[in-house]
py3Dmol code that shows the C-alpha trace and the ligand (Angstrom):
import py3Dmol

protein = """\
ATOM      1  CA  MET A   1      96.067 169.558 107.120  1.00  0.00           C
ATOM      2  CA  SER A   2      92.500 169.910 106.254  1.00  0.00           C
ATOM      3  CA  VAL A   3      90.211 168.427 108.703  1.00  0.00           C
ATOM      4  CA  ASN A   4      86.468 167.281 107.607  1.00  0.00           C
ATOM      5  CA  GLY A   5      83.360 168.860 109.656  1.00  0.00           C
ATOM      6  CA  VAL A   6      79.625 169.065 108.910  1.00  0.00           C
ATOM      7  CA  ILE A   7      77.751 172.323 108.660  1.00  0.00           C
ATOM      8  CA  PHE A   8      74.140 172.967 107.910  1.00  0.00           C
ATOM      9  CA  ASN A   9      74.259 176.604 106.947  1.00  0.00           C
ATOM     10  CA  ILE A  10      76.606 179.714 106.166  1.00  0.00           C
ATOM     11  CA  GLN A  11      75.026 183.066 106.494  1.00  0.00           C
ATOM     12  CA  ARG A  12      76.535 186.178 105.140  1.00  0.00           C
ATOM     13  CA  PHE A  13      76.202 189.655 106.325  1.00  0.00           C
ATOM     14  CA  SER A  14      75.096 188.663 109.720  1.00  0.00           C
ATOM     15  CA  VAL A  15      74.817 191.600 112.337  1.00  0.00           C
ATOM     16  CA  ASN A  16      73.714 189.709 115.385  1.00  0.00           C
ATOM     17  CA  ASP A  17      76.452 187.248 115.924  1.00  0.00           C
ATOM     18  CA  GLY A  18      78.966 189.676 117.254  1.00  0.00           C
ATOM     19  CA  PRO A  19      80.724 193.054 116.063  1.00  0.00           C
ATOM     20  CA  GLY A  20      80.400 194.504 112.584  1.00  0.00           C
ATOM     21  CA  ILE A  21      79.400 192.578 109.332  1.00  0.00           C
ATOM     22  CA  ARG A  22      80.020 188.702 110.085  1.00  0.00           C
ATOM     23  CA  THR A  23      79.849 185.582 108.186  1.00  0.00           C
ATOM     24  CA  THR A  24      78.216 182.936 110.532  1.00  0.00           C
ATOM     25  CA  VAL A  25      78.949 179.245 109.981  1.00  0.00           C
ATOM     26  CA  PHE A  26      76.357 176.808 111.637  1.00  0.00           C
ATOM     27  CA  MET A  27      78.213 173.613 112.653  1.00  0.00           C
ATOM     28  CA  LYS A  28      76.160 170.564 113.243  1.00  0.00           C
ATOM     29  CA  GLY A  29      75.268 168.818 116.569  1.00  0.00           C
ATOM     30  CA  CYS A  30      74.569 169.928 120.091  1.00  0.00           C
ATOM     31  CA  HIS A  31      74.386 167.726 123.222  1.00  0.00           C
ATOM     32  CA  LEU A  32      71.749 170.070 124.719  1.00  0.00           C
ATOM     33  CA  GLY A  33      68.171 169.681 123.908  1.00  0.00           C
ATOM     34  CA  CYS A  34      66.779 173.341 124.948  1.00  0.00           C
ATOM     35  CA  GLY A  35      63.134 173.460 124.209  1.00  0.00           C
ATOM     36  CA  TRP A  36      63.340 176.909 122.780  1.00  0.00           C
ATOM     37  CA  CYS A  37      66.189 175.950 120.142  1.00  0.00           C
ATOM     38  CA  HIS A  38      66.073 178.406 116.910  1.00  0.00           C
ATOM     39  CA  ASN A  39      67.681 175.610 114.996  1.00  0.00           C
ATOM     40  CA  PRO A  40      66.476 172.333 116.048  1.00  0.00           C
ATOM     41  CA  GLU A  41      67.538 170.935 112.679  1.00  0.00           C
ATOM     42  CA  GLY A  42      71.109 171.510 113.561  1.00  0.00           C
ATOM     43  CA  ARG A  43      71.058 169.872 116.921  1.00  0.00           C
ATOM     44  CA  LEU A  44      71.386 166.237 115.832  1.00  0.00           C
ATOM     45  CA  PHE A  45      74.804 164.805 115.140  1.00  0.00           C
ATOM     46  CA  PRO A  46      75.534 164.066 111.670  1.00  0.00           C
ATOM     47  CA  PRO A  47      74.680 161.914 109.514  1.00  0.00           C
ATOM     48  CA  PHE A  48      71.189 162.449 110.152  1.00  0.00           C
ATOM     49  CA  GLY A  49      67.927 163.216 108.235  1.00  0.00           C
ATOM     50  CA  LEU A  50      64.669 164.575 109.499  1.00  0.00           C
ATOM     51  CA  ASN A  51      61.378 163.609 107.449  1.00  0.00           C
ATOM     52  CA  ASN A  52      63.559 162.165 104.657  1.00  0.00           C
ATOM     53  CA  GLU A  53      65.676 165.349 104.250  1.00  0.00           C
ATOM     54  CA  VAL A  54      69.421 165.377 104.947  1.00  0.00           C
ATOM     55  CA  ILE A  55      70.487 168.316 107.149  1.00  0.00           C
ATOM     56  CA  GLY A  56      74.137 169.474 106.778  1.00  0.00           C
ATOM     57  CA  ARG A  57      77.001 168.714 104.326  1.00  0.00           C
ATOM     58  CA  THR A  58      80.579 167.762 105.065  1.00  0.00           C
ATOM     59  CA  VAL A  59      83.106 170.439 104.279  1.00  0.00           C
ATOM     60  CA  GLU A  60      86.953 170.424 104.531  1.00  0.00           C
ATOM     61  CA  THR A  61      88.364 173.365 106.471  1.00  0.00           C
ATOM     62  CA  GLU A  62      90.207 174.763 103.537  1.00  0.00           C
ATOM     63  CA  GLU A  63      87.207 174.658 101.489  1.00  0.00           C
ATOM     64  CA  LEU A  64      85.299 176.434 104.361  1.00  0.00           C
ATOM     65  CA  PHE A  65      88.013 178.828 104.759  1.00  0.00           C
ATOM     66  CA  THR A  66      87.732 179.974 100.949  1.00  0.00           C
ATOM     67  CA  GLU A  67      84.097 180.621 101.810  1.00  0.00           C
ATOM     68  CA  ILE A  68      84.985 182.689 104.967  1.00  0.00           C
ATOM     69  CA  GLU A  69      87.598 184.717 103.042  1.00  0.00           C
ATOM     70  CA  LYS A  70      85.454 185.834 100.303  1.00  0.00           C
ATOM     71  CA  ASP A  71      83.827 188.598 102.614  1.00  0.00           C
ATOM     72  CA  ARG A  72      87.195 189.848 104.197  1.00  0.00           C
ATOM     73  CA  VAL A  73      86.867 193.231 102.979  1.00  0.00           C
ATOM     74  CA  PHE A  74      83.569 193.620 104.914  1.00  0.00           C
ATOM     75  CA  TYR A  75      85.141 192.329 107.961  1.00  0.00           C
ATOM     76  CA  GLU A  76      87.970 194.909 107.642  1.00  0.00           C
ATOM     77  CA  GLU A  77      85.749 197.923 106.975  1.00  0.00           C
ATOM     78  CA  SER A  78      83.144 197.171 109.631  1.00  0.00           C
ATOM     79  CA  GLY A  79      85.205 195.655 112.421  1.00  0.00           C
ATOM     80  CA  GLY A  80      83.526 192.252 111.655  1.00  0.00           C
ATOM     81  CA  GLY A  81      84.774 188.611 111.009  1.00  0.00           C
ATOM     82  CA  VAL A  82      83.663 185.185 111.174  1.00  0.00           C
ATOM     83  CA  THR A  83      81.210 183.426 113.915  1.00  0.00           C
ATOM     84  CA  PHE A  84      81.049 179.890 114.603  1.00  0.00           C
ATOM     85  CA  SER A  85      77.650 178.918 115.559  1.00  0.00           C
ATOM     86  CA  GLY A  86      75.175 175.913 115.473  1.00  0.00           C
ATOM     87  CA  GLY A  87      74.252 173.744 116.951  1.00  0.00           C
ATOM     88  CA  GLU A  88      77.268 173.624 119.153  1.00  0.00           C
ATOM     89  CA  PRO A  89      80.599 174.618 117.395  1.00  0.00           C
ATOM     90  CA  LEU A  90      82.638 172.808 120.185  1.00  0.00           C
ATOM     91  CA  ALA A  91      80.982 169.622 119.377  1.00  0.00           C
ATOM     92  CA  GLN A  92      83.082 169.220 116.647  1.00  0.00           C
ATOM     93  CA  PRO A  93      86.511 169.882 118.226  1.00  0.00           C
ATOM     94  CA  GLU A  94      89.097 169.094 115.635  1.00  0.00           C
ATOM     95  CA  PHE A  95      87.156 170.920 112.774  1.00  0.00           C
ATOM     96  CA  LEU A  96      86.798 173.643 114.931  1.00  0.00           C
ATOM     97  CA  LYS A  97      90.177 173.782 116.226  1.00  0.00           C
ATOM     98  CA  ARG A  98      91.586 173.741 112.595  1.00  0.00           C
ATOM     99  CA  ILE A  99      89.594 176.590 111.148  1.00  0.00           C
ATOM    100  CA  LEU A 100      89.874 178.819 114.107  1.00  0.00           C
ATOM    101  CA  LYS A 101      93.744 178.702 113.735  1.00  0.00           C
ATOM    102  CA  LYS A 102      93.509 178.930 109.833  1.00  0.00           C
ATOM    103  CA  CYS A 103      91.428 182.072 110.629  1.00  0.00           C
ATOM    104  CA  SER A 104      93.503 183.267 113.070  1.00  0.00           C
ATOM    105  CA  GLU A 105      96.747 183.238 111.077  1.00  0.00           C
ATOM    106  CA  SER A 106      95.172 184.846 108.079  1.00  0.00           C
ATOM    107  CA  GLY A 107      94.019 187.736 110.134  1.00  0.00           C
ATOM    108  CA  ILE A 108      90.219 187.040 110.354  1.00  0.00           C
ATOM    109  CA  PRO A 109      88.802 187.839 113.622  1.00  0.00           C
ATOM    110  CA  ALA A 110      86.777 184.979 114.967  1.00  0.00           C
ATOM    111  CA  ALA A 111      84.140 184.479 117.429  1.00  0.00           C
ATOM    112  CA  ILE A 112      82.421 181.275 118.598  1.00  0.00           C
ATOM    113  CA  ASP A 113      78.674 181.203 119.800  1.00  0.00           C
ATOM    114  CA  THR A 114      78.675 178.261 122.521  1.00  0.00           C
ATOM    115  CA  SER A 115      76.567 176.824 125.191  1.00  0.00           C
ATOM    116  CA  GLY A 116      79.863 176.382 127.138  1.00  0.00           C
ATOM    117  CA  TYR A 117      79.179 172.573 127.355  1.00  0.00           C
ATOM    118  CA  ALA A 118      82.560 171.076 126.489  1.00  0.00           C
ATOM    119  CA  HIS A 119      85.610 169.653 128.150  1.00  0.00           C
ATOM    120  CA  LYS A 120      87.702 172.608 129.660  1.00  0.00           C
ATOM    121  CA  THR A 121      90.708 171.434 127.675  1.00  0.00           C
ATOM    122  CA  LEU A 122      88.966 172.354 124.636  1.00  0.00           C
ATOM    123  CA  PHE A 123      88.433 176.078 125.882  1.00  0.00           C
ATOM    124  CA  LYS A 124      92.246 176.182 126.523  1.00  0.00           C
ATOM    125  CA  GLN A 125      93.292 174.979 123.260  1.00  0.00           C
ATOM    126  CA  ILE A 126      90.870 177.479 121.311  1.00  0.00           C
ATOM    127  CA  LEU A 127      91.525 180.441 123.653  1.00  0.00           C
ATOM    128  CA  PRO A 128      94.504 181.830 121.614  1.00  0.00           C
ATOM    129  CA  PHE A 129      92.466 181.875 118.260  1.00  0.00           C
ATOM    130  CA  THR A 130      89.025 183.025 119.646  1.00  0.00           C
ATOM    131  CA  GLY A 131      88.600 186.829 119.777  1.00  0.00           C
ATOM    132  CA  LEU A 132      85.160 186.880 121.141  1.00  0.00           C
ATOM    133  CA  PHE A 133      83.052 183.931 123.007  1.00  0.00           C
ATOM    134  CA  LEU A 134      79.148 184.799 122.721  1.00  0.00           C
ATOM    135  CA  TYR A 135      78.744 182.328 125.857  1.00  0.00           C
ATOM    136  CA  ASP A 136      74.998 181.409 126.659  1.00  0.00           C
ATOM    137  CA  ILE A 137      73.993 181.248 130.380  1.00  0.00           C
ATOM    138  CA  LYS A 138      70.422 179.908 130.760  1.00  0.00           C
ATOM    139  CA  LEU A 139      69.676 178.903 134.146  1.00  0.00           C
ATOM    140  CA  ALA A 140      71.842 179.652 137.100  1.00  0.00           C
ATOM    141  CA  ASP A 141      70.256 176.551 139.114  1.00  0.00           C
ATOM    142  CA  PRO A 142      71.862 173.141 138.076  1.00  0.00           C
ATOM    143  CA  VAL A 143      68.503 170.940 138.730  1.00  0.00           C
ATOM    144  CA  GLN A 144      66.496 173.516 136.586  1.00  0.00           C
ATOM    145  CA  HIS A 145      69.349 173.408 133.965  1.00  0.00           C
ATOM    146  CA  LEU A 146      69.060 169.535 133.670  1.00  0.00           C
ATOM    147  CA  LYS A 147      65.438 169.991 133.352  1.00  0.00           C
ATOM    148  CA  TYR A 148      65.052 172.251 130.679  1.00  0.00           C
ATOM    149  CA  THR A 149      68.437 171.627 128.662  1.00  0.00           C
ATOM    150  CA  GLY A 150      69.218 168.034 129.422  1.00  0.00           C
ATOM    151  CA  VAL A 151      72.651 168.559 130.876  1.00  0.00           C
ATOM    152  CA  SER A 152      73.705 170.218 134.188  1.00  0.00           C
ATOM    153  CA  ASN A 153      75.407 173.496 134.154  1.00  0.00           C
ATOM    154  CA  THR A 154      78.580 172.546 136.435  1.00  0.00           C
ATOM    155  CA  GLU A 155      80.957 172.309 133.498  1.00  0.00           C
ATOM    156  CA  ILE A 156      79.354 175.426 131.770  1.00  0.00           C
ATOM    157  CA  LEU A 157      79.911 177.506 134.810  1.00  0.00           C
ATOM    158  CA  GLU A 158      83.538 176.043 135.184  1.00  0.00           C
ATOM    159  CA  ASN A 159      84.248 177.191 131.741  1.00  0.00           C
ATOM    160  CA  LEU A 160      83.063 180.351 131.974  1.00  0.00           C
ATOM    161  CA  ASP A 161      84.871 180.871 135.418  1.00  0.00           C
ATOM    162  CA  PHE A 162      88.197 179.786 133.290  1.00  0.00           C
ATOM    163  CA  LEU A 163      87.376 182.122 130.503  1.00  0.00           C
ATOM    164  CA  LEU A 164      86.705 185.074 132.764  1.00  0.00           C
ATOM    165  CA  ASN A 165      89.848 184.501 134.886  1.00  0.00           C
ATOM    166  CA  LYS A 166      92.060 184.544 131.669  1.00  0.00           C
ATOM    167  CA  ASP A 167      90.283 187.917 130.526  1.00  0.00           C
ATOM    168  CA  ALA A 168      88.788 186.262 127.443  1.00  0.00           C
ATOM    169  CA  ASN A 169      86.408 188.593 125.591  1.00  0.00           C
ATOM    170  CA  VAL A 170      82.954 187.254 126.700  1.00  0.00           C
ATOM    171  CA  ILE A 171      79.591 188.456 125.972  1.00  0.00           C
ATOM    172  CA  ILE A 172      77.055 186.517 128.292  1.00  0.00           C
ATOM    173  CA  ARG A 173      73.853 185.893 126.204  1.00  0.00           C
ATOM    174  CA  ILE A 174      70.643 184.990 127.970  1.00  0.00           C
ATOM    175  CA  PRO A 175      67.694 183.663 126.199  1.00  0.00           C
ATOM    176  CA  MET A 176      64.718 185.248 128.055  1.00  0.00           C
ATOM    177  CA  ILE A 177      62.072 182.591 127.886  1.00  0.00           C
ATOM    178  CA  PRO A 178      59.071 183.346 130.051  1.00  0.00           C
ATOM    179  CA  GLU A 179      58.481 181.463 133.007  1.00  0.00           C
ATOM    180  CA  ILE A 180      61.837 179.390 132.348  1.00  0.00           C
ATOM    181  CA  THR A 181      64.723 181.672 132.256  1.00  0.00           C
ATOM    182  CA  ALA A 182      63.128 185.057 132.556  1.00  0.00           C
ATOM    183  CA  THR A 183      62.071 184.735 136.215  1.00  0.00           C
ATOM    184  CA  GLY A 184      63.160 187.240 138.878  1.00  0.00           C
ATOM    185  CA  ASP A 185      64.891 184.238 140.847  1.00  0.00           C
ATOM    186  CA  ASN A 186      67.078 183.043 137.829  1.00  0.00           C
ATOM    187  CA  ILE A 187      68.101 186.561 136.853  1.00  0.00           C
ATOM    188  CA  GLY A 188      68.867 187.378 140.462  1.00  0.00           C
ATOM    189  CA  SER A 189      71.056 184.285 140.537  1.00  0.00           C
ATOM    190  CA  ILE A 190      72.830 185.091 137.268  1.00  0.00           C
ATOM    191  CA  ILE A 191      73.635 188.473 138.667  1.00  0.00           C
ATOM    192  CA  LYS A 192      74.970 187.014 141.857  1.00  0.00           C
ATOM    193  CA  LEU A 193      76.939 184.549 139.606  1.00  0.00           C
ATOM    194  CA  LEU A 194      78.457 186.977 137.553  1.00  0.00           C
ATOM    195  CA  GLY A 195      78.862 189.921 140.270  1.00  0.00           C
ATOM    196  CA  LYS A 196      81.895 188.125 141.697  1.00  0.00           C
ATOM    197  CA  TYR A 197      84.205 188.762 138.735  1.00  0.00           C
ATOM    198  CA  PRO A 198      86.264 192.087 138.838  1.00  0.00           C
ATOM    199  CA  VAL A 199      85.326 192.802 135.215  1.00  0.00           C
ATOM    200  CA  LYS A 200      81.826 192.462 134.514  1.00  0.00           C
ATOM    201  CA  PRO A 201      81.151 190.757 130.796  1.00  0.00           C
ATOM    202  CA  GLU A 202      78.508 192.596 128.723  1.00  0.00           C
ATOM    203  CA  ILE A 203      74.957 191.021 128.856  1.00  0.00           C
ATOM    204  CA  ASN A 204      72.897 190.466 125.671  1.00  0.00           C
ATOM    205  CA  LEU A 205      69.239 189.534 126.675  1.00  0.00           C
ATOM    206  CA  LEU A 206      67.817 187.482 123.643  1.00  0.00           C
ATOM    207  CA  PRO A 207      64.180 187.906 123.302  1.00  0.00           C
ATOM    208  CA  PHE A 208      62.098 184.510 122.766  1.00  0.00           C
ATOM    209  CA  HIS A 209      60.409 184.700 119.343  1.00  0.00           C
ATOM    210  CA  LYS A 210      58.650 181.986 117.516  1.00  0.00           C
ATOM    211  CA  ILE A 211      60.611 182.278 114.177  1.00  0.00           C
ATOM    212  CA  ALA A 212      61.488 178.507 114.414  1.00  0.00           C
ATOM    213  CA  GLU A 213      57.984 177.418 115.037  1.00  0.00           C
ATOM    214  CA  ASN A 214      57.630 176.279 111.087  1.00  0.00           C
ATOM    215  CA  LYS A 215      61.028 174.326 111.527  1.00  0.00           C
ATOM    216  CA  TYR A 216      59.418 172.253 114.303  1.00  0.00           C
ATOM    217  CA  LYS A 217      56.506 171.418 111.885  1.00  0.00           C
ATOM    218  CA  LYS A 218      58.379 170.652 108.839  1.00  0.00           C
ATOM    219  CA  PHE A 219      60.886 168.467 110.753  1.00  0.00           C
ATOM    220  CA  GLY A 220      57.972 166.732 113.059  1.00  0.00           C
ATOM    221  CA  ILE A 221      59.800 167.873 116.228  1.00  0.00           C
ATOM    222  CA  ILE A 222      57.827 168.191 119.245  1.00  0.00           C
ATOM    223  CA  ASN A 223      57.470 171.910 120.102  1.00  0.00           C
ATOM    224  CA  ILE A 224      56.974 172.232 123.728  1.00  0.00           C
ATOM    225  CA  MET A 225      57.416 176.330 123.581  1.00  0.00           C
ATOM    226  CA  ALA A 226      54.045 176.140 121.057  1.00  0.00           C
ATOM    227  CA  GLY A 227      51.979 177.917 123.804  1.00  0.00           C
ATOM    228  CA  ILE A 228      54.468 180.358 125.291  1.00  0.00           C
ATOM    229  CA  LYS A 229      54.193 183.984 124.490  1.00  0.00           C
ATOM    230  CA  LYS A 230      57.155 186.469 124.117  1.00  0.00           C
ATOM    231  CA  LEU A 231      57.894 188.549 127.179  1.00  0.00           C
ATOM    232  CA  PRO A 232      56.361 192.087 127.131  1.00  0.00           C
ATOM    233  CA  GLU A 233      58.635 194.852 126.059  1.00  0.00           C
ATOM    234  CA  THR A 234      58.222 196.562 129.538  1.00  0.00           C
ATOM    235  CA  GLU A 235      59.666 193.522 131.322  1.00  0.00           C
ATOM    236  CA  MET A 236      62.649 193.066 129.012  1.00  0.00           C
ATOM    237  CA  GLN A 237      63.491 196.702 129.853  1.00  0.00           C
ATOM    238  CA  GLU A 238      63.188 195.899 133.652  1.00  0.00           C
ATOM    239  CA  TYR A 239      65.527 193.125 133.602  1.00  0.00           C
ATOM    240  CA  ARG A 240      67.767 195.166 131.475  1.00  0.00           C
ATOM    241  CA  ASN A 241      67.595 197.972 134.029  1.00  0.00           C
ATOM    242  CA  LEU A 242      68.329 195.319 136.839  1.00  0.00           C
ATOM    243  CA  PHE A 243      71.498 194.260 135.113  1.00  0.00           C
ATOM    244  CA  GLU A 244      72.512 197.854 134.305  1.00  0.00           C
ATOM    245  CA  SER A 245      71.915 198.738 138.083  1.00  0.00           C
ATOM    246  CA  ASN A 246      74.175 196.084 139.073  1.00  0.00           C
ATOM    247  CA  GLY A 247      76.984 197.360 136.836  1.00  0.00           C
ATOM    248  CA  PHE A 248      76.578 195.191 133.688  1.00  0.00           C
ATOM    249  CA  LYS A 249      76.644 196.828 130.201  1.00  0.00           C
ATOM    250  CA  THR A 250      73.501 195.374 128.931  1.00  0.00           C
ATOM    251  CA  LYS A 251      71.541 195.485 125.595  1.00  0.00           C
ATOM    252  CA  ILE A 252      68.252 193.614 124.340  1.00  0.00           C
ATOM    253  CA  GLY A 253      69.133 191.408 121.418  1.00  0.00           C
ATOM    254  CA  GLY A 254      72.371 189.929 120.226  1.00  0.00           C
TER     255      GLY A 254
END
"""
ligand_1 = """\
8
SF4
S 72.448 174.740 123.376
Fe 71.751 176.086 121.471
S 71.880 174.817 119.818
Fe 71.976 173.538 121.567
S 69.879 172.884 121.787
Fe 70.236 174.555 123.124
S 69.677 176.634 121.952
Fe 69.859 174.714 120.709
"""
view = py3Dmol.view(width=600, height=400)
view.addModel(protein, "pdb")
view.setStyle({"model": 0}, {"cartoon": {"style": "trace"}})
view.addModel(ligand_1, "xyz")
view.setStyle({"model": 1}, {"stick": {}})
view.zoomTo()
view.show()
């Protein structure tokens, strides 16, 4: 049975969304509102236009699978696969479940790039079909999390706990936003939070950059990060060393 969903991009030959060569499918809609979002045009739930431009298109899972399968040879040669990103892929649960199952049955490894903000039942349902979770942790403090993303992190941390206790393959991704997420307090709290698990997940520190600036202008979205500068390379290295010294395999970038 095919299910309809809304996507706003398919990016082939991605190398930053999991191992090997990947096809990244950007799914529309996200319940969070991070000021540093690189895909602000993909956050709004469909159908929705910005500045008279319709963002996203409806696809059936069968049609999407045909697109994904075109690069099977590259996945096999490189150890890659498909990554569902967004927006938030879990915000279209039936569509995501169907396409993940289809990929799994067809031997195409699938990853999801998620904020973790979804009902735990959904994580339980997709776990058997998801080879890798690229799981964002932004702020350890729930009040700060609410302030900067619009939602509390309680559910996000509970879902992470579920996945790590189930030995799911999880890579933690931390957007390093100067003075917001990239602070000694926040990184120290994240290390403490993740340190309690017997198997420490790999950490990816994602540098803040301004590639989305033009999108904010184009779509008339207020860019609260306009005056924020990238974290100096030395500071990124210091945070990386801090994670490493606490036993986490860590890299800068996704
Ligand atoms: S969770 Fe990701 S997609 Fe959603 S608003 Fe934040 S950065 Fe953007």
